[in-house]
N, C-alpha and C positions, 0 to 999 in steps of 0.2 A: 755269545757270552763275552762280557767285558770284565776284566779283572783289574784290580788296583792294588799296588803294594807300596809300602813305605821303604825306608832304608833296610829294614830287616826282612829277610826272605820269608819268615814265618808269619808276618802280619799281612795276610792276603784277604781281599774282600771280593766276593763273587756277586756279579750283577747280571742276572739272566735277561735276555732280550725281551721276554714277555712280562717282566716285572716293571710296573709303572710307578711304584712308590719310591720316595727317597730312601736312602740307606745311610744310617749313622756310622761314622768312622772316627776313631781316635788313635793317635799315635801312642806307642807304648811309653811307659814311664821314663826309661833311661834315655829316650830320644826326645822327651818333651821339650827340653830347653835347647835342643840342637836345631839345625836347619830342617825345615819340614819339606821333604822331597818325596816324590812318588813316581811310579811308572805304571803304564797300562799295557794291556795286550788284548787282542781280539781272538776269540776262540782258542785254538792251540798254536797261535803264532808266536812271534818273538816279543820280548819285553821292549818297550820303547825307551828312549833316553829319559833320564830322570829330569823332572821339572819341579820348580818350587811351588809350594802352596802358601807361602808367607804373605805375599803382597795382595791384599784385597783390591779389587777393581782392575786387575790385570787380566789380559786375554792372550791367547796364543794358539798355535797349532802343533800337534804331536803326530809323528809318523809311526804307524804300526804295521809291521810286515806280517802277512798271514796268507798262506796258500798261494804264493807267487804274486800277490798283490800288495800294494802299499796303501793302506787306509789312512787318510788324513782326518784327524779328530780335533775339533775345536774345543779348547778348554777355557771356561769363563769362571773366574773366582770373584764372588761377591760376599758382602756381609749381610746377614739376616737382620730383621728389624731390631732384635735385641743387641746386635753388634758383638755378641759373645760367640757366635758360631759362624764359620765360613761356609758358604754354599758353593760347591764346585759342580759346575754343569758341563757334561760332555755331550757334544752334538756333532753331526757331520759338518765338515769344513765347507763343503759345497751343498747348497740347498736350492732346489728348483721350485719356483712358485708360479702358479698359473692364475693370473687375474683376468683372463680373457673369457669370452663367451663360449669358445669351443675347446675341446680337449686337444692337446698337442703331444707330439712325439719327438724325442731328441735322440741324437746319435753322435758319438765322437767322430771327427773327420777321418782319423786314421784307423777307425775300426769299422770298415764298411760291412764286414761279414757278421758283425755283432747285431743282435736284434735291437729294434727301437724300443725305448721305454717310454711309457705313457704317463702324462700328468693330467688329471682331470681338472675341470674348471673349479676354481676356489680352493684347490688343494696345494699342499707343498709336500715334496718328497725328497729324501736324501739322494745325493748323487755321488757315487764313488767312481771317479775316473780311472780308467786303466792306463791312460797315456802318461808316460814318464818324461816326455819331451818338455822343453821350456815353453814352446808355443802351444798352448792348450786351446784347441778350437773344437766347435761342435756345429751341427746343423739342426734345423727344426722344421717340422711340417705340421699341417693340421691333420688330425685323425680322419681317415677316409679319403685322403687325397694322396697323389704320388709326387706332386710338385714340392720341392724342398728349397730352402733358402741357401744363399751362399754361406760358406763357413764364417763364423764370427768367434772372437776371443772371449772366453769366459774367465780369464785370469787378469783382466784389466778393467778399470772402471770406465763405462761408456753407456750411452743411451742411443740406440740405433733402430731405425725402421728397416726390417729385412724384407725385401721384395718377394712376392709370390705371384707367379703368372697364372693365377686362377681367380675365381670370384672373390676370394678373401682379400686379395690385394697385397697383403703383407702381415707380418707379425712384429710387434714392437718388443725389443728386448732391453732391459735395464739391468746392468750389472753393478752392484754395490759391494764394496769390500770393507771389512773391519779387521781388527787384529785376530779375531777368533772365528770368522766366518765369511763366506762369499755367498751373496744372495743373487740368484739369477731369476729375474722377474719377467714373465711373458704376459703380454696384453694384446687385445685385438686392436686393429687400426682405428684411430679416431682422427677427426679433423685437427690439424696442427702438428701431427706426429711426423710427417714427411720432412726430411732435411731441408727441402726447399720447394717453393712454387716458382717455376720459371715463367716469366711474362715477357713477350716480345711486343713492344709498343712501337716498333719501327716498320719501315716498308721493305726491309731486307731480311733474308734468311740468315740465321746465326748458327754456326757449328760449335757445339760444345762437347767436351769429353772429360772423363775422369782421369786425373793425372796418373800416368803409368799404365793406362789401358788403351788399346788401339780403337776400341769401339767409340763411334761418335754419335751424337744426338743432333738432329736438325730441328731447330725451332723456327717454324715458318712465321711470316709477318702476321701480326695481330693474333698470335696463338699463345696459349698458356698450357703448361703441363706440370704434373707433380714429378719430383725427382728424388730418387734414393740411390745410395751408393751400390755400385755393382760389386765392389770388393770392400766389404766392411773393415777388413784388416789392413787396407792400403793407407795411402797418405792422406786421404780425405780432402782433396782439393779439386775444384771444378775449374776447367780451363776453357777459354774461348779465344778464337783467332780473330785478329783485326788486320787492317791493311799493313802492307810492308812487312808481312810475316811476324808481326808482333803478337805476343801472347799475354793474356791477362788471366790472373788466377784469384780465387777467393775460397776461403775455407768454410763459408756458410755458418760461421759461429757468432760473429759480431757485426754490428752495423758498419757500413762503409759507403763511400760515394766517390766516383771518379768519372773520367771521360776517356773515350777511345774513338777511333775512326774505323768504320767497317769497310768502306770503299776507297778511302783516301780523300774524298771530296766532302765528306760529311763529318759532323761531330755528334757522337752518340754518348749519352750519359748512362752509366750503370749505377744502380743503387741497391744496397742490401739492407733490408729493414724487417721489423717484426709487425705482422698484422695479427694482433692477438697473440696466440702461441705459434703461429705459422711464419716461418722465415720465408721472405719473398726476395727473389733476384729479378729486378726490373731493368729492361733496356728501353730507353726512350730518347727521342731527339730533342725534347723540350726540357730546358733547364728548370723551369718553374715546376713542372711535374716532378722532376727528380728531387728538388728541394722539399716540396710539400710531402712527398712520400717518405723521405728520410727524416723529415721533421728536424733538420739540423739546427739544434739550439745554439751551437757555437756560431752559426751564421746569422742569427737573429739579434736584433737590438733588444736590450733590456728595457722592459716597459715599467718595471717597478723594482725599487731597491729599498730595503729597510735595514738600517744599521743601529744596533743597540750596544752602547758601551758604558760600563760601570767601573769607576775607578777602583773601588774596593767594597767588600761586603763582610760584615761580621754578624754571626748568630750565636747568641749566648743561651745556654740551657740552665735554668735555675730551679732549684727545689725550694720554694719560698717557705715550705713548712719547717724546714730546718735551717733556713737562711744560708744556703750554700749554692755557689755556682759550680755546676758539675763539669761542663765542657764548654769550649769556645771554638767555633768553626770560623776560620778566617780565609777569605779569598783576597789576596793582595796583588798589587800591581808590581811591575818589574822596576829595576833601576833605570838609569839613563841609557838609552840605546842610540847609536849613531847609524843612520841609514844612507845609502847612496842609490842613485839611479842614472841610467844612461841619458844622454841629452835627448835622444829621439824616443825615449820610453816614458811611460807614465807610472810604472811600478817601482817602488822603493824596495830595496833588499837590505836586511841588516848586515852589518859588518861582524867580524868575529869578536868574541869577548875581549881578547887581548888588544885588538885595534880600538875597540870602544873605550877601554880603560886608558890607553895612551892619548887618544884624542880628547877625552873628557878632562884628563889632567892638564893638557895643554890649554883647553878652553877655560878652565878655572884660573890658570895663570894669566890668561889674556883678559878675563873680566876683572881680576884683581888690579892689573895695570891700568885699566880704564877707570876704576874707582879711585886710584891714586893720581888721576889726571896725567898719566904718562902717555906719550904718543906711541901708537902702534898701528902698523899697516894691516894687521890681521893675518898676514901670511906667516905660517909657522912651519918649520922643518922639524918634524917629530923624530923621524928616523931617516936613514939614507934613502929608503924606498917609500917614505910616507911624508907628504906635504899637503897642507890644507890652507884654505883662505876662509877665515871666519866671517869677514865682511861680505864677500861675494857669495858665501855659503857654497863653496866648491871644494872638491878634492882635486888636487893638481897632479899628484903622483900616488901610486904607480899608473893610474889611469884617470883621465879627467872625467869627473862625475859631479852631478848635483849632490849636495850634502845637507842633511837635516838632522836636528837633535829632537828626539822624541822618547816615548816609553810605551810599554804594553800595559793596557788596563787590566784590572783583575778579571773582569768578565767581558767578553766581546762576542757579539752575535751579528751575523749578516745573512739576509735572504734576498735573492735576486730571482725574478720571474720573467719569463718571456712566453710567447704563445705555446711553445712546445718544450719548455725546459724549466726546471726548478733547481736552484742552487742554494744549499745551506752550508754555512761555515760558522763554527763556534769554537771558542778557545777559553780555557781556564788557565790563567797564567801561573798562579801558585795557590795550592790548597793545603791548608794545615789545620789539623784538629788537635786541640790541647786539652789535657786533663787538668781542670782548674781546682781540684781538691788539693788542699794544702799538704797533707801527708799522703803522698803517692809515690809509687816506685818509678813510673814513667810519666814525666810531665808532658811529653809530646806523644800523642797517640799515633797520628799519621802525618807524614811529611815526605816530600820528594827526596830521593837520594842523589846528591850532586855527582856528576860524572867526574872521572879523574881530571886533575888540573890541566894536564897537557891536552887532553881531548877537548875540555871545555874552552880552553884558550883559543883553539883553532877553529871552533865552530860557533855559529850564531846561537843566541839564547833561544831555547825551546820552551814552549808552554808545557805545563804539567799534563794537560789533557786537551786533545784537539779532535774535532769531528768535522768531516767534510763529506757532503752528499751532493751528487749531481743526478737528478731524476728526470727521465724522459716522460713528458706529459703527452699521452695519446688520447685525444678526445673521444675516439670511437672504440676504445679497448678498456676492458676491466682489468687487464694484466698490468701490474706496476713494473716498470723497467728502470733499473738503476745502472747508469753508466759508470758510476764511481761511488763507493760507499766504504769509508775507512774511519776507524776510531784508533787513535794513538794515545796511550797512557805511558808516561815516563815511569822509571823505576822508583818505587817508594817503599818506606818501611812502616810496619804496624807494630805498636807496642801497647800491650794491655795488661793491667793487673786486676786481681780479683776484687779489690775494694771498689774500683770504678764500676765493675759489672754489678756488684751488690747495690751501689748507690742508684744506678739506673733502674734496677728491678724494684727497689723500694719506692722510687718516685712513681713509676707507672702502676705498681700495685696499689698505691695510695689513691691514685686518680681513679682506678677502676672501682675501688670501694666507695668513693664519694660520687661516682657517676660523672664524673666530670670528663751512606755509600763508600827479561832476566828480569816477586814481592819479598821484602825482608820482614820476618816475624819474630817478635819477642813476646813472651807471655810469662807472667809471674802470678802465683797464687799467694804471694805476700799481700796482705791487706793494706788499704789506705783508709784514712778516716776523713771526715769532713770538718773536723774541729768541734763538732757538737756531740754531746753524749747521747747518741741515738743507738738503739739496738740494730746491729747490722748482721743478721744471721744469713748465711749463704743459703741459696735454694737447695732443696734436697739432693738434686743430682750433682751439684757442685760439692756438697758435703761428702757424699759417697765417694766422689772422685778424689777428694783430698785424703780421705781416710784410706782409700785403697792404694793410692800412690805413695803416701807417706809425706812427711814434712820436707824431706830433702830431694824428692823427685818431682818438684812442682815448678821449677824455673827452667824456661827454655829461652835461649838467647841466640841471636845472629844467625838464624837459619834462613835460607834463601829458597823461595819457590820460583821455578822457571817453567812457565807454561808455553807450549808451542802455540803459534797463532792459528786462528781459524779462518779459512779462506774458501770461497766457492766462486767459480767463474763459469759464465755461460750456461747456467742451469735454471730450471723452473722449479721454484719451491713455494709452497704455501707458507703463510706466516707461522702457522703451527709447526710445520716441518723445519723451518729455519730456526725457530726458537728451540725446538727439540734437539736438532743436530748440534747447535752451539752449546746447549746445556750439557749434553752427553759428552761433547769434546772436552770442555773445561772441567767437568766433574771427574772424568777419567784421568785427565792430566793431574788434577789435584790429588786424587787418591794415590797415584804413582809417586807423588812427591812427599807423601806422609812420612816416609822413612827419615826425612831430614829432621822431623820433630824429635824422634828418639835420639838421633846423633847430635841434637842441639841441647840435650839435657845437661845442666850444670854439674850434676853429680858425677858424670863421666867425663867432665872436662871439656864438653862441647867439641868433640873431634871433628865434626863437620866444619865448624868455623875455622879450626886450625888448618885442615887440609885445603879448604877454599882460600884461606889467607896465604898459605905457602905458594899455591899455584898462581895466585894473583901477583905475589911478589916476584916470582920468576918471570912471569909474563911482562911485568912492568920494567924489569931490568933490561929486557931487549926492546920492548915497545917504546919506552920513553926516549932512549937515545935515537931510535929510528925516526920518531916524530921530530926530534931536533935536527937530525941530519938532513931532513928535507929542506930546512930553512938555511942552515949555515953552520960553520964550525963552532961559533959561540953558543948557538942554541943546542948543538950536540953536547957540548960540555955541561950545559945546564940540565939537559935531559938525562945525562949519565948520572949526575948527582941525584936527581929525582928517582931514577931507577934503582940506584944502590940503596937509597934511603927506604924506598918501598920494599925492596927485598929484605933489608934488615928489620923493618917494622913488621912485615907480615910473618917472618920466621921467628926471630927472637921475641918480638912482642906477642906473636900468636902462641908460642910455647909458654911464655909467662902468663898469658891470659888463660890458657887451658888449666894450668895448675892453680891459678887464682880462683877459677870457677869451682874447682873441686873443693878447695879449702873453704871458700865462701859458703858452699852448700852445707859442708859439715858444720861450720860455725853457726849457720842458721838453725840447724837441728839442735845444737847444744843450747843456743839461746832460747829456743822454744821450751826447753826443759826447766827454765827458770820460772815459768808461769807468770812472769812480770810483763804485762802488756806495755807499760811505759818504757821499760828498758828495751824491749824489742823494737818499739817505735823509734827511740833515739838511735839505736844501733842501725836500723834500716836507713834513717835519714843520713847518718854519717857515712854509711857504705855507698850511698848513691850521690854524694857530693863529689863533683869532679875537681880534683886538685889542679891548680894552675901550672904546676911543674912537678918534677920528680922529688925535689926537696920538700915541698909542701906535702906531697903524698906520704913520704917516709916519716915526716914529723907527725902527721895525723895518726899514722899507724902506731908510732911509738907512744903517743899520748893515749891512744886507745888501750894499749897494753898496760900502761901504768894505771889508768883509771879503772880498768877491769879489776885489778887487784884491790885498789882502794874502795871501789863501790861494793865489791864482794864482802870485804871485811866490815865496812860501815853499815851495809844492809842488814847485818845480823841484829843491829840495834835499832836502826831507823825504820825498817819495814814493819816491825810490830807496833811502833809508835804511830806511824802514819795509818796503819790499818785500823788501830783502835779509834783514831779520830774520825775515820770515815764510816766504819761499820760496827763500832763498839767492841764487845768481847769476841764476837765472831771474827771481826776484822783483825783483832789482835793475834788470834791463833793462825789465821791465814798469813799474817805478816811474819810470824815465826817460821812457818813452812817456807815462805818465799825467801826469807833471809838465809835459812840453812841451805836451800837449794842454790841460791845465788852465791854463797860462799865457795861452792865448787864450780858452778857453771860459768860465772862471770870471769874469773881469772883464766879458765880454760878457753872460753870464747875469745877473750882478749888476746891470748897467744895465737890462736888460729886466725883471728881477724888481722893481727899484725902481719902474719905471713901472707894472707890474702891481699891486704891493702898494699903491701910493699910490691908484690908481684903485679898487682893491677896498676900501680903507679908506673912501673916499667912498661907495661903494655900500652897505657895511654900516652906515655911520652913518645912512643914510636909510631903512633897513629898520625896519618897525614891529613885526615879530614877534619873539618870543623864541626863542633857539636851543635846540634839544632836545639834552640831554646824556645821558650814560649813566646807567642806573639805579644802577650801582655800579661801582667800579674793578675791573680785571681781577684774578683770583685770584692769590695769591702762593703759590709752591711752595717748600718747604724743599729743602735740598740732597739729601735722601734721595729726593725725587721722589714721596713718598706724597701721595695726595689726602686732605686733611683738611677738616673743616668750615670754611666761609668765615669769615675774620676781617677785619673792615673796616679796623682800624688797620694791619695788615700789608699789605693790598692798597693802601691809600693811600700808605703809606711806600714800597713797591716802585715804584709809579707815579711818585712824587716822585724816586726815585733815577734812573729812566730819563729823566726830563725835565731832570735837573740838568746844567747846562752843555752842553745839546744832546746828551745821551746819552753824555757822556765816560766815565762810570763804569758804563754799562749792562752791558758785557761783561767788566769787570775785578773789580767788587765784588758781593757778595751782601748784600742788606738783612738787618739784624738787628733794629733798633729805632729809633724816633724820637719826639720830643716837642716841643710848642710851648713855647718858653722864656718868651715874653711873651704872656699871654692877649689875644686880639684882634689881635695883630700878626703879620705874616708873617715870623717869625724862628723857625727850627727847628734843633734839635740832632739829628744823625743818626749812628747807629752802624752800620757795616758790618763785614764780616769782616776788613777790612784797615785801616780808619781811622775816626777820629771827625771829623765835619765840622760846622762852624757855617755854616749856609746862610741866605740872605735872598732875598726876592722883589724883582726889579727892576721897579719900577712904571713906568719910562720905556720900556724895551725889552720888558718882559714876560719871564716865565721865572724860574727859580731859579738862583742863583749861589753858589759857595762863597767865603766870606770867609776862613775859617781851616780848616785841615785838619791 
């Protein structure tokens, strides 16, 4: 019988051993909002330590003491399909599975007097070990026989063929471990399961032994034999002796090739390779045989090479029904990169970002001198330790190297093939996805997060994503063997708002009716519009979500997902197994990170971002000076400044940002009570405009405070009038209601937004990173609605029109043309279909204003 209890001793649930149905359980009312913890016990034993039931997707093991034994119980917490109920599964931590043709019996190594327990073919059975030692070992035998295998560990991950000196030959054991269970799989011997097939293709006998064991194996000339480990828990290395008492060793896990001398007068090659799923260790005097057997691709000449390079790529998603560009996906090339290579080498390697910038500045000065017909030798001393010659294209100091000026293209792909090897290498230099809707919370949906400045300066430029594959091509084998397979993706941020999601859903729904890809995450249920008067109703599940969370619980900012990498080495997996294991790994990692979403809510001040910012600031205080100290005293002083600034920015700025998020969320809720969509849109635009400095941020907040009072008072009169113009008598009474609500909500929201904006200005002034902006302005559509090639001037002008006087002319005028009147100054003459406007940029409050019209 298993029992389960919450924090209260009276809340106990009984689960008999013969009861196979699930049991419903709920915590009592007074502990409903507390930490959900429980304990279990078996029969009349002791209660286990308390464990949490809060985190869905987590697994673990609980120890229960009963009748002199410690029962280890695996606990798995999952969400049901409705996501409203957690499913808690209790199971034995150790499970025995028999996938073989014969029944097997198992026994713990240190429990010789205990009876053997049987596992029938195709069955699984719980295993409750009595051993309390760290080294947990057991033995196995086939039912009806007396020969048993050597002890093997059932607490470490491994796949081993255990030898049996009878007609069965051996039993294969595969031990797999998860956080909540250990699965011990037994299977019958099949071809390829032996650790190695030893083949002697020489005329001499070879003595082999397992490392750490005195027993030797004699492999006669022209003989082959299957080999398995005598001591499965040992070092797992096979050793053979050569002339002059030399020893050679191999772990029989990966491919290898080498040479040795068995008598002192000969040269014998040894090679380890895969023949299907069977590892083979071959000894041969013929080098050609060894190379062919190992299929050493690195020793072969490349017979085909394909290189594809694309400078840049842009993909625009347009909903032509409402004449709106929804998103723009851009793959861009890098800036200028300087690379060097050794004189006797063919491979160029990029210099660090700092050296590239210094050399590029010197190169620009050199080309300017040439344009002015000044004489220059081309040799430039950039720093005491850096000297280059632009004429000879050489680096002279600190080391003499060949020098070249180049860049990384947006997309790069290369494939090389040889008779026994395939090489694939692909790079995406920079990927960015922009939200092209004019009224949006987050203009940039996805973009790489730049590394800290000191780290970036001392390292070479890295692509956003990189794929590298080296595959062994075996003509007579159906098993795909990868020598190297790695995918690297740099840190990136994701920012999405509900308006963008709605626009995408509307577009695809319309297409269906007419039959016609250490992560930073931000999410907002504030809507964005496309500039067109189109009904944008959220899907039902999003509507329910917004109603259940409420208006102030819908913004999540600056949360960081950190997922551990997935790696497998020297294992055989089917494609389905590989995909399944990778999916389970990252889904489990993602579920464990879901708590950061709650800690990133604006209404509680985003404590996750505050704590992460503080720890990053303290880390930079010590790390930045250390980075500088490696180079010299001057760099140390510069690093100290960066470190102190980072500490100040992440602590003071983080605290200001936390309070700003709380007040901003409250202000958003009050603004929603005005029921004025136009006011909410203008407020949202103002809140998301980044000020150039602290002064501008404070000025904007002050202006918002004053205008909140002015608009609240004037709205009592103006709202009924505008409502009557649009909807007649019904609009008049709606306007009266909006005006009265605005009289209270607008000044209140103005006061709260003043506090939020001022604190946010302090936070942004302490930030050290640069803001990521759109790759290009949203596309401009003419009145005929046709999709034409993108014109940068028109797009920038249309964006300027929508920003003018907080969008006053966005719905009344159509952009025609604009031009800068004074070069270098923010003075523009704009022509629309209704007026000519002389507009200037307000450097105090920010934004564009009409001077004359």
